[in-house]
C-alpha positions, 0 to 999 in steps of 0.5 A, a space after each residue: 763395811 768389812 775389816 779392810 775398809 774398816 782398817 784403811 780407816 784405822 790407818 789413816 786416822 789422825 788419832 791413832 799415834 794415842 793408842 799406844 799410850 795404852 796397854 790393852 790386851 790383844 785381840 780385845 775390842 774394848 767398848 766400856 771406856 766409858 765405864 772405865 777406861 783402859 791403863 795407860 802404859 806410864 801409871 805402874 811405874 809411875 805408881 811403883 816410883 811414888 812407892 818406891 822412891 818415895 813413900 819408901 824412901 822418905 816417908 812422910 818427908 815425901 808430903 813436902 819433899 814430893 809435894 803430895 800436900 799440892 797433889 789435888 790443886 796440881 793435878 786439878 790443873 791439869 784436869 781444867 783444860 780438858 773441861 774448859 776451867 781457868 787454873 785453879 779452879 778444880 781439885 781432885 778430891 773425894 769422889 763424885 758422889 760426895 762431890 754432889 752434896 760438896 756443890 749442892 749445899 754450897 749452892 744452896 747456901 747462896 739462895 737460902 730464900 729458895 727450898 726447891 732443887 730441879 733435876 731429871 728423872 734421868 738423873 743418875 741415881 747416885 746423884 739423886 740419893 746424895 741429894 735426897 740425904 743432903 736434904 733429910 740431913 739438912 732439916 729445911 723443908 727442901 724440895 726435889 722436883 724430878 721432870 722428864 729431861 725435855 721439861 727441864 728447861 720449861 721448869 727452871 723458874 724463880 722458886 728454883 734454888 738451884 739446877 743440878 744435872 748430869 749433861 750426858 745420861 748414862 743411859 741413853 748417852 742423851 745430851 743436856 743444851 748446857 749453854 741454853 740451861 745454864 743461860 736460863 737458870 742463871 735468868 731464874 736467879 739459881 745457882 747451876 751445877 752441872 754432873 761431867 761424868 760421861 762428858 769429861 774428855 769425851 766433849 769438848 766443853 767449856 765451863 769459864 765461857 759459860 758461866 757454869 757455877 759448879 761442875 763434878 766428875 768423876 776420872 776413871 772413865 774417859 781420862 783412864 784414872 784407873 778403879 775407883 780413882 778420886 772425882 773431881 770438883 770445879 767452881 766458878 772462880 768469882 764464887 770460891 770465896 764465898 761459899 761455905 763448905 758441908 765438909 769442912 775438912 781440915 785440908 780444906 782450912 786456911 792453916 791445917 797444920 795450925 790445928 786451930 778448933 775452929 774452922 777457917 776455909 782456905 782461900 780459893 779451890 783449896 777450901 773444896 777439899 777435905 780429908 787427906 788425899 789418897 797419894 798413890 792413887 793420885 800417882 796413877 791418875 796424874 800418869 793417865 793425863 800425860 796423854 792428854 797433854 796436847 789432844 784436841 778436843 774437837 778432833 776427839 768429838 769429830 772421831 768419837 762420832 764417827 765411831 758411833 756413826 759407823 757403829 748405828 749403822 752397822 747393828 741396824 744394817 746386820 742385827 735390825 731384824 733381831 729383838 734390837 732398837 736404838 735407845 740413844 738420840 738418832 741425832 749424833 749432836 744429841 748423842 754423847 760418846 756411847 752409845 745404848 741398845 734396848 734389848 729383852 735378853 740384853 744382858 745374856 746377849 752381852 755375856 756371850 759378847 764377852 765371851 768373845 772378846 768383845 766388852 761393853 755393858 749393861 744397864 737395868 732393865 734392858 740397856 747394851 750400852 757399848 762406849 766409844 773412845 776415841 783416843 785408843 778404840 779402832 773402826 775396825 774395832 767397831 766392825 769386829 764388835 758388829 760382826 760378833 754380836 751378828 753371829 750371837 743374835 744369829 745362832 741364838 748363841 746368848 741362849 744358855 744358862 751361864 750367859 742369864 746368870 747376873 753378876 753382882 756387877 753388871 
């Protein structure tokens, strides 16, 4: 496809209006929204307002006057429709990693007679690290059983306490079959925990209809909440008042300002909160979510598939004679909203691309990831990015020492 054809697709794109919500540097092909979303135009103003007109003017009174104290649940209710969850089942709290611990510990308490936690070798390492740390802390003979992603369903049996999986693989973009796995998990009497880091805002989800028990996610990728923006946690509504949080923080207390010495969990999703919410970060996330008020996730998914299919076709047509191989599933129904290619010199190639205003990211040892965020990625961005990639490979412009020096964040 040439640039003129791509620009024609942009003109006729039913989602083109959403790009105006974002402040994207000119002449940048940003294909890394699966790692960090771009800034929404209203974020700076919202944050400035919180600082100047709330914190500066009303100081501590802002907790009541401006409802800072209720922000985690209020913003959670804005995320809920994006992931197919009912009202008052999501709270924004802590980080994704801490929410792994909160969800997993609650799930294990629901099945005290079982000791096996099932996950897969493709799971995000931080999730696995948090599980390992929790096992050491609990002091019971828990076992973290890791199998290949394709072996998950056949590994679910009556010995499993909980199945903890990342819905979309962070490396390859492969999608787990959430409906089938959740159903088999429940049939075996186990509890489901899903990490939606690469799903929320990228794929249509229906946690309520699937009776998912727990879900966790981050807000700085497709939801554009900003670097380090807080994570979220979902709990199935009929379970929330039965669980006892491992991290029993004061703002998860039923009456936090009674300052009781004994912990009494709050009713509802509030009991999954721990400490004081980061108000300024919450304000940035709240502003970023404005764009989602009228977004149709089916339309998002349709454009995501179109962008990624175009990218794969263009890369293979123009770069097929070079050392580059598709890692992601070829079938679009099995793939999330990022596409990964293997390349021996992948890191240097991506550094060279960045020097030409194409931003993507690298995952060791040899994975180049390209993310497609339908709210602001254009078809012309895809065509321009591939043309630049082809030029870098053809002319070996990646073969410079400056591109081979590994940075602290890849």
